C-alpha positions as CSV (number, residue, x, y, z in Angstrom):
1,M,148.3,42.4,20.6
2,N,148.3,44.2,17.2
3,V,146.0,42.5,14.7
4,I,146.2,42.4,10.9
5,R,142.7,41.3,9.9
6,V,141.3,40.0,6.6
7,D,137.8,41.4,6.0
8,S,136.8,39.8,2.7
9,V,138.2,37.5,0.0
10,S,136.6,37.2,-3.4
11,A,137.4,36.1,-7.0
12,V,135.5,37.1,-10.1
13,G,136.8,35.4,-13.3
14,G,140.5,35.7,-12.9
15,R,140.5,38.6,-10.5
16,L,141.4,38.0,-6.9
17,R,140.7,40.7,-4.3
18,V,141.5,40.7,-0.6
19,S,140.5,43.6,1.7
20,Y,142.2,43.9,5.1
21,N,142.8,46.2,8.0
22,V,145.9,47.0,10.0
23,P,146.3,48.8,13.4
24,S,147.8,52.3,13.5
25,V,151.1,51.1,14.9
26,L,151.6,49.0,11.8
27,E,150.4,51.5,9.2
28,Q,154.0,52.5,8.4
29,Y,154.6,49.1,6.9
30,F,151.7,49.2,4.4
31,T,150.6,51.6,1.8
32,A,147.3,53.5,2.1
33,E,144.9,51.3,0.2
34,R,144.1,48.1,2.1
35,I,143.5,46.0,-0.9
36,F,145.6,43.1,-2.3
37,E,144.8,42.4,-5.9
38,A,146.0,39.7,-8.3
39,E,144.7,39.1,-11.8
40,Y,145.2,35.7,-13.3
41,S,145.2,34.7,-17.0
42,E,142.5,32.2,-16.3
43,D,139.3,31.8,-14.2
44,I,139.9,31.1,-10.5
45,S,136.3,31.8,-9.3
46,A,135.8,28.1,-8.4
47,V,138.7,28.1,-5.9
48,P,137.5,28.2,-2.2
49,E,138.1,31.2,-0.1
50,S,140.5,29.2,2.2
51,V,142.8,28.7,-0.8
52,L,142.3,32.1,-2.5
53,V,143.6,33.9,0.6
54,I,147.0,32.1,0.4
55,P,148.7,34.6,-1.9
56,F,147.9,37.4,0.5
57,V,148.9,35.4,3.5
58,C,152.3,34.6,2.0
59,N,153.1,38.3,1.6
60,V,152.0,39.3,5.1
61,L,153.3,36.4,7.2
62,P,156.9,37.7,7.5
63,I,155.5,41.2,8.5
64,A,153.3,39.6,11.2
65,W,156.2,37.6,12.6
66,L,158.7,40.4,12.7
67,A,156.3,43.1,13.9
68,D,154.9,40.8,16.6
69,A,151.4,40.9,15.3
70,V,148.5,38.5,14.9
71,L,147.3,37.7,11.3
72,E,143.6,37.0,11.8
73,L,141.8,35.1,9.0
74,P,138.2,33.9,8.6
75,Q,139.3,30.8,6.7
76,L,142.6,29.1,5.7
77,D,143.5,25.8,4.1
78,K,144.4,23.2,6.7
79,E,147.5,21.8,4.9
80,F,148.9,25.3,4.3
81,Y,148.4,26.1,7.9
82,E,150.2,23.0,9.1
83,G,153.2,23.9,7.0
84,I,153.6,27.4,8.6
85,P,155.7,26.3,11.6
86,G,158.3,24.8,9.2
87,V,158.4,28.0,7.2
88,L,158.8,30.0,10.4
89,E,161.7,27.8,11.5
90,G,163.4,28.4,8.2
91,Y,163.2,32.1,8.6
92,R,164.4,31.9,12.2
93,N,167.4,29.9,11.2
94,M,168.1,32.2,8.3
95,S,168.1,35.3,10.4
96,P,169.0,34.5,14.0
97,M,169.7,38.2,14.7
98,L,166.0,39.0,14.4
99,E,163.0,38.1,16.6
100,F,160.0,36.3,15.0
101,K,157.2,36.7,17.5
102,G,153.9,37.0,15.6
103,M,151.3,34.4,15.0
104,V,148.4,33.3,12.7
105,K,144.9,33.0,14.1
106,V,142.2,31.3,12.0
107,R,138.6,31.0,12.8
108,Q,138.0,28.0,10.4
109,L,140.5,25.6,9.0
110,V,139.3,23.9,5.8
111,D,140.5,20.6,4.5
112,N,141.0,21.0,0.7
113,S,143.4,18.1,0.3
114,Y,143.6,16.3,-3.0
115,T,145.5,13.5,-4.6
116,P,148.0,15.3,-6.8
117,S,148.1,14.6,-10.6
118,E,151.4,14.3,-12.5
119,R,151.2,18.0,-13.4
120,V,153.9,20.4,-12.2
121,G,154.5,24.1,-12.2
122,A,157.6,26.3,-12.3
123,L,158.1,29.9,-11.5
124,F,159.6,31.5,-14.6
125,S,161.3,34.9,-14.7
126,G,163.4,34.2,-17.8
127,G,166.7,34.4,-16.0
128,V,169.6,32.0,-15.7
129,D,168.2,30.1,-12.7
130,A,164.7,29.9,-14.2
131,F,165.9,28.6,-17.5
132,A,168.2,26.0,-15.8
133,T,165.2,24.7,-13.9
134,L,163.0,24.6,-17.0
135,I,165.7,22.6,-18.9
136,A,166.2,20.2,-16.0
137,H,162.4,19.4,-15.9
138,A,161.4,19.9,-19.5
139,D,160.2,16.3,-19.8
140,E,157.7,17.0,-17.1
141,K,156.1,19.7,-19.2
142,P,155.8,22.3,-16.3
143,R,153.2,25.1,-16.3
144,L,155.3,28.2,-16.3
145,V,154.2,30.9,-13.9
146,T,155.3,34.5,-14.7
147,L,154.4,37.5,-12.5
148,W,153.9,41.2,-13.5
149,G,154.7,43.3,-10.5
150,A,157.8,41.6,-9.3
151,D,160.8,43.0,-11.2
152,V,158.7,44.7,-13.9
153,K,156.6,47.5,-12.5
154,L,152.9,47.6,-13.1
155,T,153.4,51.0,-14.8
156,D,155.8,49.4,-17.3
157,T,153.3,48.1,-19.8
158,A,155.9,47.9,-22.7
159,G,158.2,45.9,-20.4
160,W,155.4,43.5,-19.4
161,S,154.4,43.1,-23.1
162,R,158.0,41.9,-23.8
163,V,158.1,39.6,-20.7
164,K,154.7,38.1,-21.6
165,Q,155.8,37.5,-25.2
166,H,159.0,36.0,-23.9
167,A,157.2,33.5,-21.6
168,E,154.8,32.6,-24.4
169,D,157.6,32.1,-26.9
170,T,159.5,29.9,-24.4
171,C,156.4,27.8,-23.9
172,R,156.0,27.3,-27.7
173,E,159.7,26.5,-28.0
174,F,159.5,23.8,-25.3
175,G,156.1,22.5,-26.3
176,L,154.4,23.6,-23.1
177,A,150.9,24.8,-22.3
178,A,150.4,28.6,-22.3
179,P,152.0,30.2,-19.3
180,L,150.1,31.2,-16.2
181,L,150.3,35.0,-16.2
182,V,149.6,36.9,-12.9
183,R,149.4,40.7,-12.4
184,S,149.7,41.6,-8.8
185,N,150.1,44.6,-6.6
186,F,152.0,42.6,-3.9
187,R,155.0,44.9,-3.9
188,L,152.9,48.1,-3.9
189,M,150.8,47.1,-0.9
190,V,153.8,47.2,1.4
191,N,156.3,50.0,2.3
192,E,159.6,48.3,1.5
193,S,161.7,51.2,2.9
194,A,160.1,50.9,6.3
195,L,160.2,47.1,6.3
196,S,163.9,47.2,5.3
197,I,164.6,49.4,8.4
198,L,162.7,46.8,10.4
199,V,165.2,44.1,9.3
200,A,168.2,46.4,9.2
201,A,170.1,44.1,11.7
202,S,170.2,41.5,8.9
203,R,172.0,43.9,6.6
204,D,169.7,42.9,3.8
205,G,166.6,44.5,2.3
206,W,163.0,43.5,2.7
207,W,162.4,42.3,-0.9
208,H,165.4,40.1,-1.2
209,G,165.8,38.9,2.3
210,Y,162.2,38.4,3.5
211,Q,159.5,38.8,0.9
212,H,160.2,37.5,-2.6
213,G,160.4,33.7,-2.3
214,I,157.3,33.0,-0.3
215,A,155.4,35.8,-2.0
216,L,156.0,34.6,-5.6
217,L,155.2,31.0,-4.6
218,G,152.0,31.9,-2.9
219,H,150.5,33.4,-6.1
220,A,150.5,30.0,-7.7
221,A,148.2,28.4,-5.1
222,P,144.8,29.0,-6.7
223,V,145.9,27.4,-10.0
224,A,147.9,24.7,-8.3
225,Y,144.7,23.8,-6.5
226,L,142.6,23.8,-9.7
227,E,145.1,21.7,-11.7
228,R,146.1,19.5,-8.8
229,W,149.8,20.1,-9.3
230,K,152.2,17.6,-7.7
231,T,155.1,20.0,-7.5
232,L,155.9,23.7,-7.9
233,Y,159.5,24.4,-8.7
234,I,161.3,27.6,-7.7
235,A,164.8,28.0,-9.0
236,S,167.7,28.4,-6.5
237,S,169.9,31.4,-6.4
238,F,172.6,30.1,-4.1
239,T,174.3,26.9,-3.1
240,P,175.1,25.1,0.2
241,D,178.7,26.4,0.1
242,N,177.7,29.9,-0.9
243,K,174.7,30.7,1.3
244,A,173.3,34.1,2.1
245,I,170.3,35.6,3.8
246,C,167.6,35.2,1.3
247,A,163.8,34.9,1.3
248,S,164.1,32.0,-1.1
249,D,166.0,29.1,0.4
250,P,165.3,25.3,0.7
251,T,164.8,25.6,4.4
252,I,161.9,28.0,3.8
253,D,160.5,27.1,0.3
254,N,160.3,23.3,0.8
255,Q,158.3,23.7,4.0
256,L,155.5,25.6,2.1
257,H,152.3,23.6,1.5
258,L,150.2,25.0,-1.3
259,V,147.3,22.7,-0.3
260,S,148.5,19.3,-1.5
261,T,151.1,20.7,-3.9
262,R,154.6,20.6,-2.6
263,V,157.3,23.2,-3.3
264,W,160.8,22.2,-4.4
265,H,163.7,24.6,-4.3
266,D,165.4,23.4,-7.5
267,Q,169.0,23.1,-8.7
268,Y,170.4,24.1,-5.3
269,E,173.4,21.7,-5.9
270,Y,174.6,23.8,-8.9
271,H,176.3,27.1,-8.8
272,R,175.5,29.8,-11.4
273,Q,178.3,29.1,-13.8
274,Q,177.3,25.4,-13.9
275,K,173.7,26.5,-14.7
276,V,175.0,28.7,-17.5
277,G,176.9,25.7,-18.8
278,H,173.8,23.5,-18.7
279,I,171.8,26.1,-20.6
280,V,174.6,26.3,-23.3
281,E,174.9,22.5,-23.6
282,H,171.1,22.3,-24.0
283,C,171.0,25.0,-26.7
284,R,173.9,23.5,-28.6
285,A,172.3,20.0,-28.5
286,M,168.8,21.3,-29.5
287,G,170.0,23.9,-32.0
288,R,168.2,26.7,-30.2
289,K,169.1,29.8,-28.2
290,A,167.7,30.8,-24.8
291,M,166.8,34.5,-24.7
292,L,167.8,35.3,-21.1
293,R,166.2,38.2,-19.2
294,V,168.3,39.0,-16.1
295,C,168.3,42.8,-15.8
296,W,166.8,44.5,-12.8
297,I,167.8,48.1,-13.7
298,I,166.3,48.9,-17.1
299,S,162.5,49.2,-17.8
300,G,161.1,47.6,-20.9
301,G,161.8,44.0,-20.1
302,T,165.2,43.9,-21.8
303,N,168.9,43.7,-20.7
304,C,170.8,46.9,-20.3
305,C,174.2,45.1,-20.6
306,M,175.7,47.6,-18.2
307,C,174.5,46.7,-14.7
308,E,176.3,44.2,-12.4
309,K,173.8,41.3,-13.0
310,C,173.9,41.8,-16.8
311,Q,177.7,41.8,-16.8
312,R,177.9,38.9,-14.5
313,T,175.8,36.9,-17.0
314,I,177.7,38.2,-20.0
315,F,181.0,37.1,-18.7
316,A,179.5,33.7,-17.7
317,L,178.4,33.2,-21.3
318,L,181.8,34.3,-22.6
319,A,183.5,31.8,-20.4
320,E,181.5,29.1,-22.0
321,G,182.7,30.3,-25.4
322,E,179.4,31.8,-26.4
323,D,178.4,35.1,-28.0
324,P,176.2,36.8,-25.4
325,A,174.2,38.5,-28.3
326,D,172.7,35.0,-29.0
327,Y,171.3,35.0,-25.5
328,G,169.7,38.4,-25.4
329,F,172.7,40.7,-24.7
330,T,172.8,42.4,-28.0
331,A,174.9,45.4,-26.8
332,W,177.3,43.4,-24.7
333,R,180.5,44.9,-26.1
334,A,179.4,48.4,-25.5
335,G,178.2,47.3,-22.1
336,I,181.5,46.0,-20.9
337,A,183.6,48.8,-22.4
338,G,185.7,50.1,-19.5
339,T,184.7,47.2,-17.3
340,K,188.4,46.3,-16.8
341,S,188.7,48.9,-14.1
342,W,185.1,48.9,-13.0
343,T,184.5,45.2,-12.2
344,P,187.1,44.6,-9.4
345,R,186.0,47.7,-7.5
346,H,182.3,48.1,-8.0
347,C,180.6,44.7,-8.7
348,R,178.8,44.1,-5.5
349,H,181.8,42.2,-4.1
350,T,180.4,40.7,-1.0
351,P,181.9,37.3,-0.3
352,K,179.1,35.5,-2.1
353,H,179.6,37.5,-5.2
354,R,183.4,37.2,-5.1
355,K,182.9,33.4,-5.3
356,V,180.6,33.7,-8.3
357,Y,183.1,35.8,-10.2
358,A,185.9,33.5,-9.2
359,Q,183.9,30.6,-10.6
360,I,183.5,32.4,-13.9
361,Q,187.2,33.0,-14.0
362,T,187.9,29.3,-13.3
363,R,185.7,28.4,-16.3
364,F,187.6,30.9,-18.5
365,R,190.8,29.2,-17.6
366,E,189.3,25.8,-18.5
367,T,187.9,26.8,-21.8
368,Q,190.5,29.5,-22.8
369,A,187.6,31.3,-24.4
370,Y,188.2,34.8,-25.8
371,Q,191.8,34.6,-24.7
372,D,192.9,36.8,-27.7
373,D,190.2,39.4,-27.2
374,P,191.6,42.4,-25.2
375,A,188.0,43.5,-24.3
376,V,187.6,40.2,-22.4
377,N,190.9,38.5,-21.6
378,W,191.8,40.7,-18.7
379,F,189.2,38.8,-16.8
380,Y,191.7,35.9,-16.5
381,K,194.0,37.8,-14.2
382,V,191.7,39.8,-11.8
383,N,192.1,39.1,-8.1
384,F,188.5,38.9,-7.1
385,Y,189.4,38.4,-3.4
386,Q,191.3,41.7,-3.1
387,T,189.8,43.7,-0.2
388,P,188.4,46.1,0.7
389,T,186.4,46.9,-2.4
390,I,184.0,49.8,-3.0
391,G,181.2,47.3,-2.7
392,D,182.3,46.3,0.7
393,K,182.6,49.9,1.9
394,L,179.2,50.8,0.5
395,R,177.6,47.8,2.2
396,T,179.1,48.8,5.5
397,L,177.9,52.4,5.1
398,I,174.4,51.2,4.1
399,G,174.3,49.0,7.2
400,K,175.3,51.9,9.5
401,G,172.7,54.2,7.8
402,T,169.8,51.8,8.2
403,S,170.8,51.2,11.8
404,F,170.8,54.9,12.4
405,A,167.4,55.3,10.7
406,R,166.0,52.6,12.9
407,R,167.3,54.3,16.1
408,C,165.7,57.5,14.9
409,L,162.4,55.8,14.3
410,R,162.4,54.3,17.8
411,F,163.2,57.7,19.3
412,A,160.3,59.3,17.3
413,R,157.9,56.6,18.5
414,R,158.9,57.3,22.2
415,Q,158.3,61.0,21.7
416,L,154.9,60.5,20.2
417,S,153.8,58.1,22.9
418,G,155.0,60.5,25.6
419,K,157.4,58.0,27.1
């Protein structure tokens, strides 16, 4: 069987380094340098190797399962290991169209268990979901965890500077300890294009469908261990009545054992418009504004006000009667210019997104906000369930394209092997 093997694990100060090897048949799924690196804003050198390796393992587990490989480790925490079957079952239920065959082989399981303190952590990107979770648990004083290398590229130093400042400002505003900042090459160590072909049958990409949830959570393990966190919160993206294939789901996240710290997939019972409402209510009550950071298009750690996610958030704030400029969307009017014809045809209208837009529309009709503003009030009348949309057609074409690419890849492998 093909083996992904960890050779060494070390931490000096706040810098974690894991070297590993992969067999030639799996090289297509990894980039050339076989090093996983993560740099923490505090010293993690006292963390045992069996815990330090967890961030790496969380990134590679889905690859091992889907590529039918063995992930071989010198050491691993016992509680984390015991949680792996539950995580695997969550993935299998999420994507029944795929086969999860690989396994984890550990030479030494180490018991690092502890009695948790009352301290908690929360992943914090600065978006709607993250802010809603922060507000819901503000009285627990969570340690916010913000990663560089997820949606902000490691080459975007200006963007990271703004994201870092945003996290620090938020902590001061809420009276929290300094955020845990982590710089990681976890997205650069894998070939997302090849991995997306591997999971093409799911009609979702690697990052969204299979990597991001468990990968982000795993990075918190060393500091969760040091501070004996009771819970690590990760904000939900979907709801029970609006599910989708996603690497972050309660059936996956809540099975993850970061030693004795338990993960909680938070606010799953609230849809996005309700979360925006909670943020607005909190800001009005406290006399503060929440600078949201939702954009995944523009570099620099700001909001472009033009992409689908920015506009989805802009309209959600408008539906609550707010000025989006007060929440980080300074150019929102220019951003939505011409949106009247663009939104119904281009806004990623898969069924789950139609439901989100319909919820925003329902809220508009409840609040009657901006009803006299011609730049906005057309939103009241759009039929978001009209089909087919350009988004639907593009999704079908992309699915066919990735399936074709996968067939070509299999053919090339057969030719190279001489079969």
